[in-house]
MARGU-111689 format. One record per residue (C-alpha): y, z, x; residue in one letter; residue number from 1. Coordinates in pm, 1 decimal. Example, Ala and Ser with C-alpha at 12.3 -4.5 7.8 and 13.67 -1.06 7.14 Angstrom:
! residues 2
{{-450.0; 780.0; 1230.0}; a; 1} {{-106.0; 714.0; 1367.0}; s; 2} 
***
This chain:
! residues 422
{{-875.3; 1704.7; -3385.2}; m; 1} {{-1199.1; 1502.9; -3346.8}; a; 2} {{-1493.4; 1641.6; -3148.2}; d; 3} {{-1435.9; 1391.9; -2867.7}; k; 4} {{-1102.7; 1239.3; -2771.3}; v; 5} {{-1048.4; 1024.1; -2463.9}; y; 6} {{-731.1; 873.4; -2321.4}; a; 7} {{-753.1; 584.5; -2076.9}; l; 8} {{-442.1; 575.6; -1857.7}; v; 9} {{-393.3; 238.1; -1687.6}; d; 10} {{-115.6; 177.9; -1432.9}; c; 11} {{61.0; -150.3; -1512.6}; n; 12} {{50.7; -419.0; -1240.2}; n; 13} {{-16.4; -129.9; -1003.5}; f; 14} {{47.6; -282.3; -660.0}; y; 15} {{366.9; -449.5; -778.6}; v; 16} {{477.4; -128.8; -952.0}; s; 17} {{428.2; 67.0; -627.1}; c; 18} {{651.9; -179.9; -444.6}; e; 19} {{919.6; -157.1; -714.8}; r; 20} {{937.4; 222.5; -688.6}; v; 21} {{1083.7; 189.9; -338.3}; f; 22} {{1261.6; -140.9; -384.7}; n; 23} {{1437.1; -143.8; -725.4}; p; 24} {{1573.8; -491.2; -646.0}; c; 25} {{1227.7; -622.3; -739.4}; l; 26} {{1268.2; -517.0; -1102.5}; e; 27} {{1277.5; -803.9; -1355.7}; s; 28} {{1186.9; -1055.7; -1084.0}; k; 29} {{862.5; -1248.8; -1034.7}; p; 30} {{660.6; -1061.8; -769.7}; v; 31} {{308.7; -1112.7; -636.2}; i; 32} {{100.0; -911.7; -390.3}; v; 33} {{-157.7; -1089.0; -173.9}; l; 34} {{-502.9; -983.5; -56.6}; s; 35} {{-624.7; -937.6; 301.1}; n; 36} {{-486.5; -1199.4; 539.2}; n; 37} {{-242.2; -1300.0; 266.8}; d; 38} {{-517.7; -1505.2; 107.5}; g; 39} {{-522.0; -1460.1; -270.6}; c; 40} {{-308.5; -1306.4; -542.9}; v; 41} {{-429.1; -954.1; -630.6}; v; 42} {{-134.1; -823.2; -833.1}; s; 43} {{136.1; -993.2; -1040.7}; r; 44} {{443.9; -877.9; -1221.0}; s; 45} {{475.2; -987.0; -1583.1}; q; 46} {{743.7; -1235.1; -1474.3}; e; 47} {{494.2; -1393.0; -1231.6}; a; 48} {{227.3; -1407.8; -1501.5}; k; 49} {{473.2; -1584.2; -1730.9}; d; 50} {{512.7; -1856.1; -1465.3}; l; 51} {{139.9; -1927.1; -1491.3}; g; 52} {{30.6; -1757.9; -1167.2}; i; 53} {{-331.6; -1654.9; -1214.3}; g; 54} {{-521.1; -1358.6; -1074.9}; m; 55} {{-722.2; -1419.6; -754.3}; a; 56} {{-577.3; -1769.8; -708.2}; v; 57} {{-549.5; -1872.5; -338.7}; p; 58} {{-191.6; -1851.1; -220.5}; f; 59} {{-186.9; -2202.0; -73.7}; f; 60} {{-254.7; -2345.0; -420.3}; k; 61} {{61.9; -2189.1; -566.8}; i; 62} {{293.8; -2208.9; -265.7}; s; 63} {{493.9; -2486.9; -433.9}; g; 64} {{531.5; -2284.2; -753.7}; l; 65} {{632.9; -1977.8; -552.5}; v; 66} {{902.5; -2173.4; -371.5}; k; 67} {{1031.2; -2344.0; -686.3}; k; 68} {{1078.7; -2019.0; -878.4}; h; 69} {{1169.3; -1794.2; -582.0}; s; 70} {{867.8; -1570.7; -640.1}; v; 71} {{883.7; -1265.8; -412.7}; i; 72} {{562.8; -1246.6; -211.5}; t; 73} {{430.0; -932.7; -41.1}; l; 74} {{126.0; -843.4; 167.9}; s; 75} {{-101.8; -564.4; 45.9}; s; 76} {{11.2; -220.1; 158.8}; n; 77} {{-308.7; -27.1; 90.2}; y; 78} {{-185.2; 295.1; 250.5}; t; 79} {{110.3; 308.4; 13.2}; l; 80} {{-98.7; 217.7; -292.1}; y; 81} {{-363.7; 482.1; -218.2}; a; 82} {{-100.2; 752.5; -178.3}; d; 83} {{81.7; 652.2; -496.4}; m; 84} {{-251.8; 654.5; -680.2}; s; 85} {{-310.2; 1014.4; -569.8}; k; 86} {{33.3; 1110.0; -696.9}; r; 87} {{-36.4; 956.2; -1036.9}; v; 88} {{-380.3; 1120.3; -1064.6}; m; 89} {{-245.1; 1460.1; -959.4}; n; 90} {{29.9; 1427.2; -1220.3}; s; 91} {{-225.8; 1346.8; -1491.1}; l; 92} {{-399.6; 1677.3; -1419.1}; m; 93} {{-94.9; 1848.3; -1570.5}; e; 94} {{-207.7; 1721.9; -1912.0}; f; 95} {{-577.4; 1812.8; -1905.7}; t; 96} {{-812.3; 1981.9; -1658.3}; p; 97} {{-1075.8; 1718.6; -1734.3}; n; 98} {{-980.5; 1396.6; -1559.0}; i; 99} {{-1219.0; 1126.0; -1443.3}; e; 100} {{-1075.8; 879.7; -1192.3}; i; 101} {{-1223.7; 539.4; -1271.5}; y; 102} {{-1038.9; 324.3; -1017.8}; s; 103} {{-726.6; 327.2; -802.9}; i; 104} {{-512.5; 261.0; -1112.7}; d; 105} {{-716.9; 395.4; -1405.3}; e; 106} {{-831.9; 737.0; -1524.8}; s; 107} {{-1003.4; 879.1; -1829.9}; f; 108} {{-858.1; 1201.8; -1969.2}; l; 109} {{-1087.6; 1418.2; -2179.1}; d; 110} {{-860.2; 1578.0; -2438.9}; l; 111} {{-1124.8; 1788.0; -2614.3}; r; 112} {{-1033.2; 2149.5; -2669.7}; g; 113} {{-658.7; 2095.8; -2632.7}; l; 114} {{-420.6; 2194.5; -2909.4}; k; 115} {{-253.6; 1859.7; -2982.5}; i; 116} {{-80.3; 1804.4; -3315.6}; d; 117} {{-3.5; 1435.0; -3265.0}; n; 118} {{-213.8; 1228.2; -3024.7}; l; 119} {{25.0; 932.9; -3028.4}; k; 120} {{314.4; 1157.4; -2927.6}; q; 121} {{100.9; 1326.0; -2663.0}; y; 122} {{29.5; 983.5; -2514.9}; g; 123} {{401.7; 903.0; -2518.6}; m; 124} {{472.1; 1229.6; -2334.2}; d; 125} {{214.2; 1139.8; -2068.9}; i; 126} {{357.7; 790.4; -2028.3}; k; 127} {{718.1; 909.6; -1999.4}; n; 128} {{645.9; 1192.1; -1758.0}; k; 129} {{428.5; 981.4; -1527.7}; i; 130} {{712.1; 728.1; -1509.1}; r; 131} {{964.1; 1005.6; -1439.8}; k; 132} {{751.8; 1190.6; -1182.3}; w; 133} {{606.0; 892.0; -992.1}; t; 134} {{804.6; 583.4; -1098.0}; g; 135} {{482.6; 408.5; -1210.7}; i; 136} {{468.2; 257.2; -1564.2}; p; 137} {{138.9; 311.4; -1749.0}; v; 138} {{-34.5; 198.9; -2067.3}; s; 139} {{-251.4; 443.2; -2261.4}; i; 140} {{-534.2; 398.8; -2510.2}; g; 141} {{-654.3; 700.2; -2711.8}; i; 142} {{-982.6; 694.1; -2903.7}; a; 143} {{-1302.8; 890.7; -2979.5}; p; 144} {{-1506.0; 695.1; -2720.1}; t; 145} {{-1442.7; 563.8; -2370.5}; k; 146} {{-1510.3; 202.8; -2466.6}; t; 147} {{-1261.3; 223.8; -2753.6}; l; 148} {{-1007.4; 399.9; -2530.6}; a; 149} {{-1039.1; 119.1; -2276.1}; k; 150} {{-1002.6; -143.2; -2549.5}; f; 151} {{-702.6; 43.1; -2692.5}; s; 152} {{-530.8; 41.3; -2353.4}; s; 153} {{-552.8; -341.1; -2356.6}; h; 154} {{-386.8; -342.5; -2698.7}; i; 155} {{-114.9; -107.1; -2574.1}; a; 156} {{-47.2; -322.5; -2269.3}; k; 157} {{-34.1; -658.7; -2448.7}; k; 158} {{158.9; -559.3; -2760.8}; n; 159} {{505.4; -413.6; -2691.6}; p; 160} {{550.7; -281.4; -3047.1}; e; 161} {{325.7; 14.2; -2955.7}; y; 162} {{550.4; 114.7; -2663.2}; q; 163} {{252.7; 112.7; -2424.8}; r; 164} {{53.7; 374.5; -2621.5}; v; 165} {{-214.1; 286.4; -2879.4}; y; 166} {{-406.5; 561.1; -3060.1}; s; 167} {{-689.7; 469.6; -3294.3}; t; 168} {{-614.9; 796.6; -3475.1}; y; 169} {{-258.8; 692.3; -3558.7}; d; 170} {{-285.7; 314.6; -3609.4}; e; 171} {{-470.4; 139.0; -3892.5}; d; 172} {{-489.0; -216.2; -3754.4}; d; 173} {{-778.7; -182.5; -3508.3}; l; 174} {{-986.6; -423.3; -3717.5}; g; 175} {{-724.2; -694.3; -3663.9}; y; 176} {{-772.2; -670.0; -3287.6}; y; 177} {{-1151.1; -666.2; -3323.3}; f; 178} {{-1114.3; -1001.6; -3500.5}; d; 179} {{-858.7; -1138.1; -3250.7}; s; 180} {{-997.6; -1040.6; -2910.0}; y; 181} {{-1299.2; -1201.5; -2737.8}; p; 182} {{-1599.0; -994.3; -2619.2}; p; 183} {{-1476.5; -1036.5; -2259.7}; a; 184} {{-1212.1; -771.6; -2341.7}; e; 185} {{-1485.7; -511.6; -2396.1}; i; 186} {{-1548.8; -266.8; -2113.4}; w; 187} {{-1897.0; -324.0; -1972.0}; g; 188} {{-1931.6; -690.7; -2071.9}; i; 189} {{-1907.8; -905.7; -1761.2}; g; 190} {{-1813.3; -1269.6; -1723.4}; r; 191} {{-2168.3; -1405.2; -1738.9}; k; 192} {{-2259.2; -1203.4; -2045.4}; m; 193} {{-1931.8; -1302.9; -2215.2}; a; 194} {{-2025.1; -1670.7; -2166.9}; k; 195} {{-2373.2; -1608.3; -2308.5}; r; 196} {{-2222.1; -1439.4; -2613.5}; l; 197} {{-1987.3; -1732.8; -2659.2}; e; 198} {{-2279.0; -1977.8; -2643.7}; r; 199} {{-2438.6; -1780.2; -2926.6}; n; 200} {{-2125.9; -1805.9; -3144.8}; d; 201} {{-2023.1; -1447.7; -3075.4}; i; 202} {{-1656.1; -1523.3; -3019.0}; g; 203} {{-1484.8; -1195.9; -3108.6}; s; 204} {{-1535.2; -822.6; -3082.5}; v; 205} {{-1606.6; -818.8; -3457.2}; s; 206} {{-1878.1; -1080.1; -3409.9}; d; 207} {{-2036.2; -863.7; -3141.2}; f; 208} {{-2025.4; -556.6; -3365.7}; m; 209} {{-2195.3; -758.0; -3644.2}; d; 210} {{-2470.8; -884.9; -3414.0}; t; 211} {{-2819.6; -749.8; -3485.7}; e; 212} {{-2928.3; -468.5; -3256.1}; e; 213} {{-3257.3; -648.1; -3192.2}; k; 214} {{-3072.4; -942.9; -3033.4}; w; 215} {{-2842.7; -712.0; -2833.9}; i; 216} {{-3139.4; -510.3; -2707.5}; s; 217} {{-3326.8; -824.1; -2600.6}; k; 218} {{-3030.2; -988.2; -2425.7}; n; 219} {{-2824.9; -691.1; -2303.0}; m; 220} {{-3063.4; -397.4; -2295.2}; g; 221} {{-2970.6; -34.8; -2357.4}; i; 222} {{-2624.3; -91.8; -2211.9}; n; 223} {{-2538.5; -340.2; -2487.6}; g; 224} {{-2659.2; -102.4; -2758.5}; l; 225} {{-2444.9; 176.5; -2618.2}; r; 226} {{-2139.5; -50.7; -2607.7}; i; 227} {{-2189.3; -139.8; -2975.0}; k; 228} {{-2231.1; 226.3; -3068.1}; a; 229} {{-1913.3; 316.4; -2878.1}; e; 230} {{-1715.8; 46.2; -3058.3}; l; 231} {{-1832.6; 202.6; -3383.7}; n; 232} {{-1694.4; 540.1; -3273.7}; g; 233} {{-2016.4; 699.3; -3150.7}; e; 234} {{-1955.8; 848.7; -2804.8}; s; 235} {{-2260.0; 788.5; -2585.0}; c; 236} {{-2125.0; 682.6; -2244.4}; i; 237} {{-2085.7; 977.2; -2011.8}; e; 238} {{-1937.3; 991.2; -1662.8}; s; 239} {{-2251.7; 894.4; -1478.6}; e; 240} {{-2316.4; 583.8; -1690.4}; d; 241} {{-2031.8; 363.2; -1565.3}; f; 242} {{-1825.7; 572.3; -1328.5}; c; 243} {{-2060.4; 725.3; -1070.8}; s; 244} {{-2003.4; 578.2; -726.6}; q; 245} {{-2302.0; 392.8; -584.7}; k; 246} {{-2151.8; 281.4; -254.2}; s; 247} {{-1844.8; 283.0; -34.7}; i; 248} {{-1741.7; -46.5; 121.2}; i; 249} {{-1484.4; -102.4; 392.2}; r; 250} {{-1434.2; -467.2; 487.1}; s; 251} {{-1152.7; -680.2; 629.1}; r; 252} {{-1098.3; -1035.6; 747.9}; s; 253} {{-951.0; -1098.3; 1092.2}; f; 254} {{-617.4; -1271.0; 1140.9}; a; 255} {{-783.1; -1504.8; 1396.0}; d; 256} {{-1132.1; -1594.6; 1508.9}; k; 257} {{-1290.6; -1319.0; 1719.3}; i; 258} {{-1560.7; -1399.5; 1973.6}; f; 259} {{-1594.3; -1090.9; 2196.4}; d; 260} {{-1821.6; -799.9; 2111.7}; y; 261} {{-1579.5; -520.3; 2204.2}; e; 262} {{-1311.6; -626.7; 1955.2}; t; 263} {{-1564.1; -660.8; 1673.4}; i; 264} {{-1709.6; -320.8; 1764.9}; e; 265} {{-1359.1; -172.1; 1738.9}; n; 266} {{-1328.8; -317.7; 1388.3}; a; 267} {{-1670.9; -192.0; 1278.0}; i; 268} {{-1603.5; 155.6; 1420.1}; a; 269} {{-1270.5; 174.3; 1236.4}; n; 270} {{-1426.2; 62.0; 909.0}; h; 271} {{-1713.1; 309.6; 949.1}; a; 272} {{-1481.8; 601.5; 1024.1}; f; 273} {{-1249.9; 521.4; 731.9}; r; 274} {{-1555.0; 495.8; 504.2}; a; 275} {{-1667.6; 840.5; 623.3}; s; 276} {{-1323.4; 975.3; 532.7}; e; 277} {{-1374.6; 847.3; 178.7}; k; 278} {{-1710.9; 1024.7; 166.2}; l; 279} {{-1557.7; 1355.5; 266.7}; r; 280} {{-1266.4; 1309.3; 29.8}; e; 281} {{-1507.6; 1263.8; -260.7}; k; 282} {{-1743.5; 1536.4; -131.1}; k; 283} {{-2029.9; 1287.0; -103.2}; l; 284} {{-2297.7; 1215.3; 156.1}; y; 285} {{-2466.2; 883.7; 245.0}; a; 286} {{-2822.7; 810.7; 357.1}; r; 287} {{-2789.9; 443.4; 452.2}; f; 288} {{-2538.0; 228.0; 632.2}; i; 289} {{-2523.3; -150.0; 658.3}; s; 290} {{-2299.7; -370.6; 870.5}; v; 291} {{-2204.4; -730.0; 796.2}; n; 292} {{-2029.4; -984.4; 1018.8}; i; 293} {{-1963.1; -1345.9; 935.1}; r; 294} {{-1763.4; -1654.2; 1019.1}; t; 295} {{-1546.7; -1847.5; 777.2}; s; 296} {{-1769.4; -2023.7; 525.9}; r; 297} {{-1575.8; -2341.1; 606.1}; f; 298} {{-1652.1; -2318.3; 979.0}; d; 299} {{-1880.7; -2576.0; 1142.5}; d; 300} {{-2081.2; -2285.1; 1285.0}; q; 301} {{-2095.2; -2096.2; 953.6}; a; 302} {{-2296.0; -1780.5; 1011.9}; h; 303} {{-2347.0; -1446.6; 838.6}; s; 304} {{-2560.3; -1150.2; 941.4}; a; 305} {{-2632.1; -808.6; 791.9}; n; 306} {{-2822.9; -507.3; 925.0}; y; 307} {{-2914.3; -190.3; 734.9}; k; 308} {{-3013.4; 141.5; 887.5}; m; 309} {{-3109.0; 486.4; 758.3}; e; 310} {{-2883.4; 763.1; 884.9}; l; 311} {{-3179.3; 998.1; 928.8}; g; 312} {{-3056.3; 1233.9; 657.3}; y; 313} {{-2760.2; 1222.9; 424.3}; a; 314} {{-2434.2; 1284.0; 608.5}; t; 315} {{-2057.9; 1236.3; 595.1}; n; 316} {{-2006.9; 1307.0; 965.1}; d; 317} {{-1774.1; 1037.0; 1096.6}; g; 318} {{-1920.9; 1052.5; 1448.2}; v; 319} {{-2279.2; 992.6; 1330.8}; r; 320} {{-2174.0; 719.3; 1091.1}; i; 321} {{-1976.5; 533.8; 1360.8}; v; 322} {{-2266.5; 565.7; 1609.0}; e; 323} {{-2507.4; 412.9; 1359.6}; n; 324} {{-2261.5; 140.6; 1261.3}; a; 325} {{-2230.2; 33.1; 1624.6}; c; 326} {{-2610.5; 38.6; 1657.5}; a; 327} {{-2634.3; -193.4; 1356.1}; c; 328} {{-2380.7; -429.7; 1510.4}; l; 329} {{-2581.8; -461.9; 1831.8}; k; 330} {{-2873.6; -597.2; 1629.6}; n; 331} {{-2679.1; -883.7; 1470.7}; i; 332} {{-2396.4; -986.5; 1706.5}; y; 333} {{-2437.4; -1329.7; 1862.8}; r; 334} {{-2231.6; -1438.9; 2159.9}; k; 335} {{-2010.6; -1744.9; 2111.9}; g; 336} {{-1985.1; -1719.1; 1733.1}; i; 337} {{-1625.7; -1731.4; 1593.3}; p; 338} {{-1634.8; -1429.7; 1360.2}; y; 339} {{-1370.4; -1397.0; 1088.2}; r; 340} {{-1479.7; -1089.5; 892.8}; k; 341} {{-1659.9; -758.6; 947.8}; a; 342} {{-1752.7; -481.3; 709.7}; g; 343} {{-1944.3; -158.2; 659.5}; v; 344} {{-2119.6; -30.3; 346.6}; m; 345} {{-2247.9; 323.4; 287.2}; l; 346} {{-2515.3; 355.8; 17.7}; t; 347} {{-2748.4; 605.2; -149.0}; d; 348} {{-2458.4; 843.4; -203.6}; l; 349} {{-2517.7; 1197.3; -327.8}; m; 350} {{-2339.0; 1531.3; -368.0}; p; 351} {{-2415.3; 1825.9; -139.4}; l; 352} {{-2658.9; 1990.4; -381.9}; n; 353} {{-2891.6; 1690.2; -346.6}; r; 354} {{-2878.1; 1665.8; 32.5}; v; 355} {{-3198.7; 1750.8; 219.2}; q; 356} {{-3093.4; 1872.8; 563.4}; l; 357} {{-3325.5; 1873.9; 868.4}; p; 358} {{-3543.3; 2183.8; 911.7}; i; 359} {{-3390.6; 2256.6; 1251.3}; e; 360} {{-3039.9; 2110.0; 1261.2}; p; 361} {{-2897.1; 2058.9; 1608.8}; d; 362} {{-2571.9; 2216.1; 1730.1}; k; 363} {{-2368.9; 1902.8; 1653.4}; n; 364} {{-2492.9; 1901.3; 1293.3}; t; 365} {{-2395.2; 2264.5; 1242.2}; v; 366} {{-2043.0; 2211.0; 1377.6}; n; 367} {{-1973.3; 1864.6; 1234.4}; s; 368} {{-1834.7; 1987.2; 903.5}; e; 369} {{-1575.0; 2206.9; 1076.6}; k; 370} {{-1486.7; 1935.3; 1326.1}; i; 371} {{-1443.0; 1670.9; 1057.2}; m; 372} {{-1229.0; 1909.9; 848.7}; a; 373} {{-992.3; 1955.1; 1145.1}; v; 374} {{-981.0; 1580.2; 1215.0}; v; 375} {{-908.5; 1499.4; 849.3}; d; 376} {{-635.0; 1762.6; 835.9}; h; 377} {{-458.5; 1625.7; 1145.3}; l; 378} {{-488.4; 1266.3; 1024.7}; n; 379} {{-337.3; 1363.9; 690.1}; r; 380} {{-56.1; 1574.6; 828.3}; e; 381} {{48.1; 1361.7; 1128.3}; i; 382} {{-64.6; 1003.1; 1066.0}; k; 383} {{-393.9; 831.5; 973.7}; p; 384} {{-471.6; 743.3; 1335.8}; t; 385} {{-370.1; 1072.0; 1499.9}; a; 386} {{-734.9; 1143.4; 1592.6}; i; 387} {{-964.1; 850.9; 1669.5}; k; 388} {{-1304.6; 797.1; 1826.3}; l; 389} {{-1328.2; 601.1; 2149.6}; g; 390} {{-1527.3; 323.0; 1982.7}; a; 391} {{-1233.8; 257.5; 1749.8}; m; 392} {{-1024.2; 126.8; 2042.2}; g; 393} {{-647.1; 102.4; 2068.0}; t; 394} {{-584.2; -268.7; 2011.9}; g; 395} {{-506.6; -451.7; 1689.2}; d; 396} {{-656.2; -796.6; 1747.0}; r; 397} {{-906.4; -737.5; 1468.6}; w; 398} {{-643.0; -643.6; 1209.6}; h; 399} {{-585.8; -880.9; 920.4}; e; 400} {{-268.8; -1086.9; 884.5}; k; 401} {{-10.7; -908.1; 670.6}; r; 402} {{318.2; -1066.6; 760.2}; g; 403} {{503.8; -964.5; 443.5}; m; 404} {{408.0; -597.6; 413.8}; m; 405} {{650.5; -328.2; 301.2}; s; 406} {{685.4; 5.2; 481.4}; k; 407} {{457.3; 307.2; 449.8}; k; 408} {{726.7; 492.5; 256.6}; f; 409} {{521.7; 800.8; 171.2}; t; 410} {{281.3; 844.9; 463.6}; t; 411} {{486.6; 778.5; 778.4}; s; 412} {{781.6; 985.9; 899.0}; w; 413} {{919.4; 682.2; 1081.8}; e; 414} {{911.9; 467.9; 766.7}; e; 415} {{1037.8; 713.7; 507.3}; m; 416} {{1314.1; 571.3; 285.5}; p; 417} {{1665.5; 681.8; 376.2}; i; 418} {{1908.8; 772.3; 100.3}; v; 419} {{2280.6; 745.3; 178.4}; k; 420} {{2551.0; 916.1; -24.8}; f; 421} {{2903.3; 777.0; -23.9}; r; 422} 
***
């Protein structure tokens, strides 16, 4: 086997697939999942795509199409999707100890050092077992570099003859797809750069690979040169290049306009605490926090404000992070403004071995790790809101509108699916 072998596992239409696991009646029907406040389309079944429903299109623009074709519409159920993602990622660890989670529905598997006789068949085994164990369909690209693996997963997903698995080691038509696909299909080339390439008559992946390195270096920098090298089979993109996490963002729109400070503070405190949970889950610490509140951009009193604050030293303590988030809010809240969205962002993230702790930590600092571990355990085992801080409140006025949301099938005892035998 080659020195380096990567498999990119991509969950197909992930949010829709999660819904279909618990509601088989959705199979073979057009289904869409909407974003916060049921605003835009964020996931589509293939049947919905075939009707011409685009990604990120506002729901009001396609409401007529949805009604005409009886498209099933659902609100985002992020709790369910996050839990199903964990199940998929945990299942993938059965196939290699080296897994790199890239997003909620994608992971790179490093297959180096494994005794695999047939990579194509190994990919088929992964695909079939993930479907059997979790109910989620996946597409898999296998190649000597991450960029090629990502590109191969697109081929696997869009061309049914490969049965959702494309291995550059077992197929001999990769050049055909280099000629057929635009540069926008390449991992690491964004929308703006894709348009610039198009303006310079670089209309396919092959054209990009034939472009002089001098031009790529001038217009795309070292990142462009590495992408070209990867497409030529030279592995040079490691984990930290594209996949290291730079920030954690927690942001939601409100169902209605919110004027009062206390309700907005509840929202900010909830976002801050949930962001701290993500830090602890990933074993990361943050040095800065910023809070943003804004009105609708269509409002007559359109207003947006942001405030950033250093946390003193890197931390993942939910209490400290919430305290600082509320302090940020006090600096930007304006009475009488009809706010429609609030969010928190944690930045300058680092692992524990890079954290510089205070010379004389106070008692709360010493105990915070143990306290947070207990809180996280109870919130996992009982329900996500079993333990809350006072600033998080008890009301739900700040929650977004999700009038078509399915149940929390895997994370709530009250909403677990019931199976009846006759």
